[in-house]
N, CA, C, O and the ligand as a Tripos MOL2 file, in Angstrom:
@<TRIPOS>MOLECULE
protein
  229   227    58     0     0
PROTEIN
NO_CHARGES

@<TRIPOS>ATOM
      1 N           4.5270  -11.8010    3.8300 N.3       1 MET1
      2 CA          3.1190  -11.4280    3.9260 C.3       1 MET1
      3 C           2.9670  -10.2000    4.8240 C.2       1 MET1
      4 O           3.5440  -10.1220    5.9090 O.2       1 MET1
      5 N           2.1990   -9.2790    4.3560 N.am      2 ALA2
      6 CA          1.9960   -8.0480    5.1240 C.3       2 ALA2
      7 C           1.1870   -8.3310    6.3760 C.2       2 ALA2
      8 O           0.2680   -9.1500    6.3750 O.2       2 ALA2
      9 N           1.5460   -7.6430    7.4310 N.am      3 LYS3
     10 CA          0.8000   -7.8150    8.6650 C.3       3 LYS3
     11 C          -0.1440   -6.6520    8.8510 C.2       3 LYS3
     12 O           0.2260   -5.4880    8.6950 O.2       3 LYS3
     13 N          -1.3720   -6.9950    9.1870 N.am      4 GLU4
     14 CA         -2.3680   -5.9660    9.4000 C.3       4 GLU4
     15 C          -2.1750   -5.3140   10.7620 C.2       4 GLU4
     16 O          -1.8930   -5.9730   11.7630 O.2       4 GLU4
     17 N          -2.3340   -4.0250   10.7620 N.am      5 LYS5
     18 CA         -2.2300   -3.3040   12.0240 C.3       5 LYS5
     19 C          -3.5250   -2.5650   12.3070 C.2       5 LYS5
     20 O          -4.2650   -2.1910   11.3970 O.2       5 LYS5
     21 N          -3.7740   -2.3660   13.5760 N.am      6 CYS6
     22 CA         -4.9480   -1.5960   13.9730 C.3       6 CYS6
     23 C          -4.7840   -0.1720   13.4660 C.2       6 CYS6
     24 O          -3.7490    0.4620   13.6690 O.2       6 CYS6
     25 N          -5.8070    0.3090   12.8140 N.am      7 GLU7
     26 CA         -5.7530    1.6410   12.2110 C.3       7 GLU7
     27 C          -5.7080    2.7500   13.2670 C.2       7 GLU7
     28 O          -5.2850    3.8710   12.9840 O.2       7 GLU7
     29 N          -6.1370    2.4310   14.4570 N.am      8 ILE8
     30 CA         -6.2300    3.4520   15.4980 C.3       8 ILE8
     31 C          -4.9950    3.4800   16.4020 C.2       8 ILE8
     32 O          -4.3960    4.5360   16.6050 O.2       8 ILE8
     33 N          -4.6210    2.3300   16.9360 N.am      9 CYS9
     34 CA         -3.5100    2.3290   17.8910 C.3       9 CYS9
     35 C          -2.2110    1.7980   17.2720 C.2       9 CYS9
     36 O          -1.1460    1.9190   17.8770 O.2       9 CYS9
     37 N          -2.2890    1.2150   16.0790 N.am     10 GLY10
     38 CA         -1.0920    0.7470   15.4110 C.3      10 GLY10
     39 C          -0.6030   -0.6130   15.8710 C.2      10 GLY10
     40 O           0.4360   -1.0990   15.4230 O.2      10 GLY10
     41 N          -1.3470   -1.2100   16.7520 N.am     11 GLU11
     42 CA         -0.9980   -2.5300   17.2740 C.3      11 GLU11
     43 C          -1.1420   -3.5840   16.1790 C.2      11 GLU11
     44 O          -2.1080   -3.5740   15.4170 O.2      11 GLU11
     45 N          -0.1710   -4.4890   16.1130 N.am     12 GLU12
     46 CA         -0.2640   -5.5630   15.1450 C.3      12 GLU12
     47 C          -1.3970   -6.5040   15.5330 C.2      12 GLU12
     48 O          -1.5310   -6.8930   16.6930 O.2      12 GLU12
     49 N          -2.1970   -6.8600   14.5550 N.am     13 LEU13
     50 CA         -3.3420   -7.7140   14.8570 C.3      13 LEU13
     51 C          -2.9400   -9.1800   14.8980 C.2      13 LEU13
     52 O          -2.1770   -9.6620   14.0610 O.2      13 LEU13
     53 N          -3.4650   -9.8580   15.8760 N.am     14 ARG14
     54 CA         -3.1900  -11.2840   16.0130 C.3      14 ARG14
     55 C          -4.1360  -12.0620   15.1040 C.2      14 ARG14
     56 O          -5.1720  -11.5640   14.6620 O.2      14 ARG14
     57 N          -3.7400  -13.2840   14.8500 N.am     15 ARG15
     58 CA         -4.6090  -14.1550   14.0720 C.3      15 ARG15
     59 C          -5.0540  -15.3160   14.9330 C.2      15 ARG15
     60 O          -4.2890  -15.8650   15.7260 O.2      15 ARG15
     61 N          -6.2910  -15.6660   14.7590 N.am     16 GLY16
     62 CA         -6.8390  -16.7430   15.5670 C.3      16 GLY16
     63 C          -7.1890  -17.9460   14.7240 C.2      16 GLY16
     64 O          -6.4430  -18.3310   13.8230 O.2      16 GLY16
     65 N          -8.3080  -18.5250   15.0190 N.am     17 PHE17
     66 CA         -8.7930  -19.7220   14.3520 C.3      17 PHE17
     67 C          -8.8300  -19.5510   12.8370 C.2      17 PHE17
     68 O          -9.3160  -18.5380   12.3340 O.2      17 PHE17
     69 N          -8.3260  -20.5220   12.1260 N.am     18 MET18
     70 CA         -8.3240  -20.5200   10.6620 C.3      18 MET18
     71 C          -7.6100  -19.2890   10.0820 C.2      18 MET18
     72 O          -7.9130  -18.8290    8.9810 O.2      18 MET18
     73 N          -6.6600  -18.7810   10.8580 N.am     19 ASP19
     74 CA         -5.8610  -17.6460   10.4130 C.3      19 ASP19
     75 C          -6.6950  -16.3800   10.2290 C.2      19 ASP19
     76 O          -6.3080  -15.4610    9.5070 O.2      19 ASP19
     77 N          -7.8220  -16.3550   10.8860 N.am     20 LYS20
     78 CA         -8.6610  -15.1520   10.8000 C.3      20 LYS20
     79 C          -8.1230  -14.0770   11.7300 C.2      20 LYS20
     80 O          -7.6170  -14.3610   12.8160 O.2      20 LYS20
     81 N          -8.2430  -12.8560   11.2820 N.am     21 ILE21
     82 CA         -7.7500  -11.7460   12.0890 C.3      21 ILE21
     83 C          -8.6160  -11.5500   13.3150 C.2      21 ILE21
     84 O          -9.8450  -11.5650   13.2450 O.2      21 ILE21
     85 N          -7.9390  -11.3660   14.4500 N.am     22 VAL22
     86 CA         -8.6550  -11.0850   15.6850 C.3      22 VAL22
     87 C          -8.8890   -9.5890   15.7500 C.2      22 VAL22
     88 O          -7.9580   -8.8050   15.9320 O.2      22 VAL22
     89 N         -10.1300   -9.2120   15.6010 N.am     23 GLY23
     90 CA        -10.4730   -7.8000   15.5440 C.3      23 GLY23
     91 C         -11.6100   -7.6290   14.5720 C.2      23 GLY23
     92 O         -12.3930   -8.5530   14.3520 O.2      23 GLY23
     93 N         -11.7060   -6.4540   13.9900 N.am     24 THR24
     94 CA        -12.8080   -6.2190   13.0760 C.3      24 THR24
     95 C         -12.3350   -5.4600   11.8490 C.2      24 THR24
     96 O         -11.3370   -4.7410   11.8820 O.2      24 THR24
     97 N         -13.0650   -5.6370   10.7840 N.am     25 ARG25
     98 CA        -12.7600   -4.9250    9.5630 C.3      25 ARG25
     99 C         -13.8960   -3.9340    9.3270 C.2      25 ARG25
    100 O         -15.0600   -4.3190    9.2080 O.2      25 ARG25
    101 N         -13.5460   -2.6790    9.2630 N.am     26 VAL26
    102 CA        -14.5660   -1.6390    9.1100 C.3      26 VAL26
    103 C         -14.5720   -1.1340    7.6790 C.2      26 VAL26
    104 O         -13.5370   -0.7810    7.1140 O.2      26 VAL26
    105 N         -15.7670   -1.1120    7.1150 N.am     27 LYS27
    106 CA        -15.9030   -0.6230    5.7400 C.3      27 LYS27
    107 C         -16.3940    0.8150    5.7650 C.2      27 LYS27
    108 O         -17.4060    1.1290    6.3930 O.2      27 LYS27
    109 N         -15.6760    1.6740    5.0830 N.am     28 ILE28
    110 CA        -16.0830    3.0730    5.0250 C.3      28 ILE28
    111 C         -16.1450    3.5220    3.5790 C.2      28 ILE28
    112 O         -15.2160    3.3120    2.7990 O.2      28 ILE28
    113 N         -17.2510    4.1370    3.2460 N.am     29 LYS29
    114 CA        -17.4090    4.6430    1.8810 C.3      29 LYS29
    115 C         -16.5710    5.8930    1.6930 C.2      29 LYS29
    116 O         -16.6420    6.8380    2.4770 O.2      29 LYS29
    117 N         -15.7890    5.8750    0.6530 N.am     30 ASP30
    118 CA        -14.9330    7.0210    0.3610 C.3      30 ASP30
    119 C         -15.1590    7.4040   -1.0880 C.2      30 ASP30
    120 O         -14.5590    6.8300   -1.9970 O.2      30 ASP30
    121 N         -16.0260    8.3730   -1.2910 N.am     31 GLY31
    122 CA        -16.3970    8.7220   -2.6430 C.3      31 GLY31
    123 C         -17.1640    7.5640   -3.2580 C.2      31 GLY31
    124 O         -18.1880    7.1420   -2.7210 O.2      31 GLY31
    125 N         -16.6820    7.0520   -4.3680 N.am     32 GLY32
    126 CA        -17.3970    5.9750   -5.0240 C.3      32 GLY32
    127 C         -16.9180    4.5970   -4.6160 C.2      32 GLY32
    128 O         -17.5120    3.5890   -4.9970 O.2      32 GLY32
    129 N         -15.8450    4.5520   -3.8400 N.am     33 SER33
    130 CA        -15.2970    3.2540   -3.4860 C.3      33 SER33
    131 C         -15.3370    3.0230   -1.9830 C.2      33 SER33
    132 O         -15.5340    3.9480   -1.1950 O.2      33 SER33
    133 N         -15.1460    1.7750   -1.6110 N.am     34 ASN34
    134 CA        -15.1160    1.4220   -0.2020 C.3      34 ASN34
    135 C         -13.6840    1.2120    0.2580 C.2      34 ASN34
    136 O         -12.8650    0.6110   -0.4390 O.2      34 ASN34
    137 N         -13.4100    1.7150    1.4300 N.am     35 LYS35
    138 CA        -12.1030    1.4730    2.0330 C.3      35 LYS35
    139 C         -12.2910    0.5830    3.2440 C.2      35 LYS35
    140 O         -13.2760    0.6890    3.9740 O.2      35 LYS35
    141 N         -11.3150   -0.3040    3.4420 N.am     36 PHE36
    142 CA        -11.3980   -1.2010    4.5830 C.3      36 PHE36
    143 C         -10.3040   -0.8790    5.5930 C.2      36 PHE36
    144 O          -9.1440   -0.6720    5.2370 O.2      36 PHE36
    145 N         -10.6980   -0.8420    6.8390 N.am     37 TYR37
    146 CA         -9.7420   -0.5880    7.9070 C.3      37 TYR37
    147 C          -9.8250   -1.7190    8.9180 C.2      37 TYR37
    148 O         -10.9060   -2.2220    9.2230 O.2      37 TYR37
    149 N          -8.6830   -2.1060    9.4260 N.am     38 PHE38
    150 CA         -8.6590   -3.1150   10.4810 C.3      38 PHE38
    151 C          -8.5560   -2.4220   11.8290 C.2      38 PHE38
    152 O          -7.8080   -1.4600   12.0030 O.2      38 PHE38
    153 N          -9.3210   -2.9310   12.7670 N.am     39 VAL39
    154 CA         -9.3050   -2.3680   14.1130 C.3      39 VAL39
    155 C          -9.2170   -3.5110   15.1270 C.2      39 VAL39
    156 O          -9.9140   -4.5180   15.0040 O.2      39 VAL39
    157 N          -8.3580   -3.3420   16.1190 N.am     40 CYS40
    158 CA         -8.1900   -4.3820   17.1290 C.3      40 CYS40
    159 C          -9.3870   -4.3910   18.0850 C.2      40 CYS40
    160 O         -10.1250   -3.4090   18.1680 O.2      40 CYS40
    161 N          -9.5760   -5.4950   18.8020 N.am     41 PRO41
    162 CA        -10.7310   -5.6160   19.7100 C.3      41 PRO41
    163 C         -10.7630   -4.5300   20.7810 C.2      41 PRO41
    164 O         -11.8350   -4.0860   21.1910 O.2      41 PRO41
    165 N          -9.5990   -4.1100   21.2250 N.am     42 VAL42
    166 CA         -9.5440   -3.1000   22.2840 C.3      42 VAL42
    167 C         -10.1090   -1.7690   21.7970 C.2      42 VAL42
    168 O         -10.9220   -1.1390   22.4730 O.2      42 VAL42
    169 N          -9.6670   -1.3540   20.6180 N.am     43 CYS43
    170 CA        -10.1510   -0.0860   20.0720 C.3      43 CYS43
    171 C         -11.6150   -0.1980   19.6540 C.2      43 CYS43
    172 O         -12.3810    0.7600   19.7580 O.2      43 CYS43
    173 N         -11.9770   -1.3590   19.1900 N.am     44 GLN44
    174 CA        -13.3690   -1.5780   18.7970 C.3      44 GLN44
    175 C         -14.2860   -1.3830   19.9940 C.2      44 GLN44
    176 O         -15.3550   -0.7800   19.8940 O.2      44 GLN44
    177 N         -13.8390   -1.9090   21.1220 N.am     45 LYS45
    178 CA        -14.6290   -1.8090   22.3410 C.3      45 LYS45
    179 C         -14.6440   -0.3730   22.8500 C.2      45 LYS45
    180 O         -15.6630    0.1220   23.3320 O.2      45 LYS45
    181 N         -13.5020    0.2790   22.7320 N.am     46 GLU46
    182 CA        -13.3760    1.6300   23.2690 C.3      46 GLU46
    183 C         -14.2080    2.6360   22.4790 C.2      46 GLU46
    184 O         -14.8160    3.5390   23.0540 O.2      46 GLU46
    185 N         -14.2300    2.4750   21.1710 N.am     47 HIS47
    186 CA        -14.8980    3.4790   20.3430 C.3      47 HIS47
    187 C         -16.3060    3.0940   19.9160 C.2      47 HIS47
    188 O         -17.1150    3.9570   19.5750 O.2      47 HIS47
    189 N         -16.5980    1.8010   19.9330 N.am     48 GLY48
    190 CA        -17.9430    1.3340   19.6680 C.3      48 GLY48
    191 C         -18.5670    1.9570   18.4380 C.2      48 GLY48
    192 O         -18.0630    1.8220   17.3230 O.2      48 GLY48
    193 N         -19.6820    2.6450   18.6660 N.am     49 ASN49
    194 CA        -20.4130    3.2330   17.5400 C.3      49 ASN49
    195 C         -19.6830    4.4120   16.9140 C.2      49 ASN49
    196 O         -20.0090    4.8240   15.8010 O.2      49 ASN49
    197 N         -18.7130    4.9480   17.6110 N.am     50 GLY50
    198 CA        -17.9650    6.0850   17.0800 C.3      50 GLY50
    199 C         -16.7680    5.6700   16.2480 C.2      50 GLY50
    200 O         -15.9510    6.4970   15.8440 O.2      50 GLY50
    201 N         -16.6820    4.3770   16.0010 N.am     51 LEU51
    202 CA        -15.5210    3.8220   15.3010 C.3      51 LEU51
    203 C         -15.3190    4.4260   13.9160 C.2      51 LEU51
    204 O         -14.2070    4.8060   13.5510 O.2      51 LEU51
    205 N         -16.3880    4.5090   13.1610 N.am     52 LYS52
    206 CA        -16.2640    5.0290   11.7920 C.3      52 LYS52
    207 C         -15.8490    6.4960   11.7930 C.2      52 LYS52
    208 O         -15.0260    6.9310   10.9870 O.2      52 LYS52
    209 N         -16.4390    7.2450   12.7180 N.am     53 ALA53
    210 CA        -16.1000    8.6640   12.8090 C.3      53 ALA53
    211 C         -14.6330    8.8280   13.1820 C.2      53 ALA53
    212 O         -13.9510    9.7350   12.7040 O.2      53 ALA53
    213 N         -14.1670    7.9410   14.0370 N.am     54 LYS54
    214 CA        -12.7740    7.9790   14.4890 C.3      54 LYS54
    215 C         -11.8380    7.6920   13.3090 C.2      54 LYS54
    216 O         -10.8060    8.3450   13.1550 O.2      54 LYS54
    217 N         -12.2000    6.7310   12.4990 N.am     55 LEU55
    218 CA        -11.3530    6.3340   11.3810 C.3      55 LEU55
    219 C         -11.3130    7.4170   10.3040 C.2      55 LEU55
    220 O         -10.2860    7.6150    9.6550 O.2      55 LEU55
    221 N         -12.4120    8.1010   10.1200 N.am     56 LYS56
    222 CA        -12.4420    9.1670    9.1220 C.3      56 LYS56
    223 C         -11.5760   10.3340    9.5660 C.2      56 LYS56
    224 O         -11.1180   11.1460    8.7620 O.2      56 LYS56
    225 N         -11.3700   10.3870   10.8770 N.am     57 GLY57
    226 CA        -10.4840   11.3630   11.4670 C.3      57 GLY57
    227 C         -10.8770   12.7810   11.2190 C.2      57 GLY57
    228 O         -10.1950   13.6990   11.6750 O.2      57 GLY57
    229 ZN         -6.2510   -0.7100   18.3480 Zn       58 ZN58
@<TRIPOS>BOND
     1     1     2 1
     2     2     3 1
     3     3     4 2
     4     3     5 am
     5     5     6 1
     6     6     7 1
     7     7     8 2
     8     7     9 am
     9     9    10 1
    10    10    11 1
    11    11    12 2
    12    11    13 am
    13    13    14 1
    14    14    15 1
    15    15    16 2
    16    15    17 am
    17    17    18 1
    18    18    19 1
    19    19    20 2
    20    19    21 am
    21    21    22 1
    22    22    23 1
    23    23    24 2
    24    23    25 am
    25    25    26 1
    26    26    27 1
    27    27    28 2
    28    27    29 am
    29    29    30 1
    30    30    31 1
    31    31    32 2
    32    31    33 am
    33    33    34 1
    34    34    35 1
    35    35    36 2
    36    35    37 am
    37    37    38 1
    38    38    39 1
    39    39    40 2
    40    39    41 am
    41    41    42 1
    42    42    43 1
    43    43    44 2
    44    43    45 am
    45    45    46 1
    46    46    47 1
    47    47    48 2
    48    47    49 am
    49    49    50 1
    50    50    51 1
    51    51    52 2
    52    51    53 am
    53    53    54 1
    54    54    55 1
    55    55    56 2
    56    55    57 am
    57    57    58 1
    58    58    59 1
    59    59    60 2
    60    59    61 am
    61    61    62 1
    62    62    63 1
    63    63    64 2
    64    63    65 am
    65    65    66 1
    66    66    67 1
    67    67    68 2
    68    67    69 am
    69    69    70 1
    70    70    71 1
    71    71    72 2
    72    71    73 am
    73    73    74 1
    74    74    75 1
    75    75    76 2
    76    75    77 am
    77    77    78 1
    78    78    79 1
    79    79    80 2
    80    79    81 am
    81    81    82 1
    82    82    83 1
    83    83    84 2
    84    83    85 am
    85    85    86 1
    86    86    87 1
    87    87    88 2
    88    87    89 am
    89    89    90 1
    90    90    91 1
    91    91    92 2
    92    91    93 am
    93    93    94 1
    94    94    95 1
    95    95    96 2
    96    95    97 am
    97    97    98 1
    98    98    99 1
    99    99   100 2
   100    99   101 am
   101   101   102 1
   102   102   103 1
   103   103   104 2
   104   103   105 am
   105   105   106 1
   106   106   107 1
   107   107   108 2
   108   107   109 am
   109   109   110 1
   110   110   111 1
   111   111   112 2
   112   111   113 am
   113   113   114 1
   114   114   115 1
   115   115   116 2
   116   115   117 am
   117   117   118 1
   118   118   119 1
   119   119   120 2
   120   119   121 am
   121   121   122 1
   122   122   123 1
   123   123   124 2
   124   123   125 am
   125   125   126 1
   126   126   127 1
   127   127   128 2
   128   127   129 am
   129   129   130 1
   130   130   131 1
   131   131   132 2
   132   131   133 am
   133   133   134 1
   134   134   135 1
   135   135   136 2
   136   135   137 am
   137   137   138 1
   138   138   139 1
   139   139   140 2
   140   139   141 am
   141   141   142 1
   142   142   143 1
   143   143   144 2
   144   143   145 am
   145   145   146 1
   146   146   147 1
   147   147   148 2
   148   147   149 am
   149   149   150 1
   150   150   151 1
   151   151   152 2
   152   151   153 am
   153   153   154 1
   154   154   155 1
   155   155   156 2
   156   155   157 am
   157   157   158 1
   158   158   159 1
   159   159   160 2
   160   159   161 am
   161   161   162 1
   162   162   163 1
   163   163   164 2
   164   163   165 am
   165   165   166 1
   166   166   167 1
   167   167   168 2
   168   167   169 am
   169   169   170 1
   170   170   171 1
   171   171   172 2
   172   171   173 am
   173   173   174 1
   174   174   175 1
   175   175   176 2
   176   175   177 am
   177   177   178 1
   178   178   179 1
   179   179   180 2
   180   179   181 am
   181   181   182 1
   182   182   183 1
   183   183   184 2
   184   183   185 am
   185   185   186 1
   186   186   187 1
   187   187   188 2
   188   187   189 am
   189   189   190 1
   190   190   191 1
   191   191   192 2
   192   191   193 am
   193   193   194 1
   194   194   195 1
   195   195   196 2
   196   195   197 am
   197   197   198 1
   198   198   199 1
   199   199   200 2
   200   199   201 am
   201   201   202 1
   202   202   203 1
   203   203   204 2
   204   203   205 am
   205   205   206 1
   206   206   207 1
   207   207   208 2
   208   207   209 am
   209   209   210 1
   210   210   211 1
   211   211   212 2
   212   211   213 am
   213   213   214 1
   214   214   215 1
   215   215   216 2
   216   215   217 am
   217   217   218 1
   218   218   219 1
   219   219   220 2
   220   219   221 am
   221   221   222 1
   222   222   223 1
   223   223   224 2
   224   223   225 am
   225   225   226 1
   226   226   227 1
   227   227   228 2
@<TRIPOS>SUBSTRUCTURE
     1 MET1         2 RESIDUE 1 A MET
     2 ALA2         6 RESIDUE 1 A ALA
     3 LYS3        10 RESIDUE 1 A LYS
     4 GLU4        14 RESIDUE 1 A GLU
     5 LYS5        18 RESIDUE 1 A LYS
     6 CYS6        22 RESIDUE 1 A CYS
     7 GLU7        26 RESIDUE 1 A GLU
     8 ILE8        30 RESIDUE 1 A ILE
     9 CYS9        34 RESIDUE 1 A CYS
    10 GLY10       38 RESIDUE 1 A GLY
    11 GLU11       42 RESIDUE 1 A GLU
    12 GLU12       46 RESIDUE 1 A GLU
    13 LEU13       50 RESIDUE 1 A LEU
    14 ARG14       54 RESIDUE 1 A ARG
    15 ARG15       58 RESIDUE 1 A ARG
    16 GLY16       62 RESIDUE 1 A GLY
    17 PHE17       66 RESIDUE 1 A PHE
    18 MET18       70 RESIDUE 1 A MET
    19 ASP19       74 RESIDUE 1 A ASP
    20 LYS20       78 RESIDUE 1 A LYS
    21 ILE21       82 RESIDUE 1 A ILE
    22 VAL22       86 RESIDUE 1 A VAL
    23 GLY23       90 RESIDUE 1 A GLY
    24 THR24       94 RESIDUE 1 A THR
    25 ARG25       98 RESIDUE 1 A ARG
    26 VAL26      102 RESIDUE 1 A VAL
    27 LYS27      106 RESIDUE 1 A LYS
    28 ILE28      110 RESIDUE 1 A ILE
    29 LYS29      114 RESIDUE 1 A LYS
    30 ASP30      118 RESIDUE 1 A ASP
    31 GLY31      122 RESIDUE 1 A GLY
    32 GLY32      126 RESIDUE 1 A GLY
    33 SER33      130 RESIDUE 1 A SER
    34 ASN34      134 RESIDUE 1 A ASN
    35 LYS35      138 RESIDUE 1 A LYS
    36 PHE36      142 RESIDUE 1 A PHE
    37 TYR37      146 RESIDUE 1 A TYR
    38 PHE38      150 RESIDUE 1 A PHE
    39 VAL39      154 RESIDUE 1 A VAL
    40 CYS40      158 RESIDUE 1 A CYS
    41 PRO41      162 RESIDUE 1 A PRO
    42 VAL42      166 RESIDUE 1 A VAL
    43 CYS43      170 RESIDUE 1 A CYS
    44 GLN44      174 RESIDUE 1 A GLN
    45 LYS45      178 RESIDUE 1 A LYS
    46 GLU46      182 RESIDUE 1 A GLU
    47 HIS47      186 RESIDUE 1 A HIS
    48 GLY48      190 RESIDUE 1 A GLY
    49 ASN49      194 RESIDUE 1 A ASN
    50 GLY50      198 RESIDUE 1 A GLY
    51 LEU51      202 RESIDUE 1 A LEU
    52 LYS52      206 RESIDUE 1 A LYS
    53 ALA53      210 RESIDUE 1 A ALA
    54 LYS54      214 RESIDUE 1 A LYS
    55 LEU55      218 RESIDUE 1 A LEU
    56 LYS56      222 RESIDUE 1 A LYS
    57 GLY57      226 RESIDUE 1 A GLY
    58 ZN58       229 GROUP 0 **** ****
């Protein structure tokens, strides 16, 4: 099974209750489709509202 990594820092994401990923999944529109990125809690906290802009790079 593939392990999800934080899109920003590359840290492997841990799994918590019910095997749910600890962190957040960010949805970004890319043309006509949506792309999903996983971000760890640390980066989520650090970038806050700028998270999407950071992911678009
Ligand atoms: Zn991170």
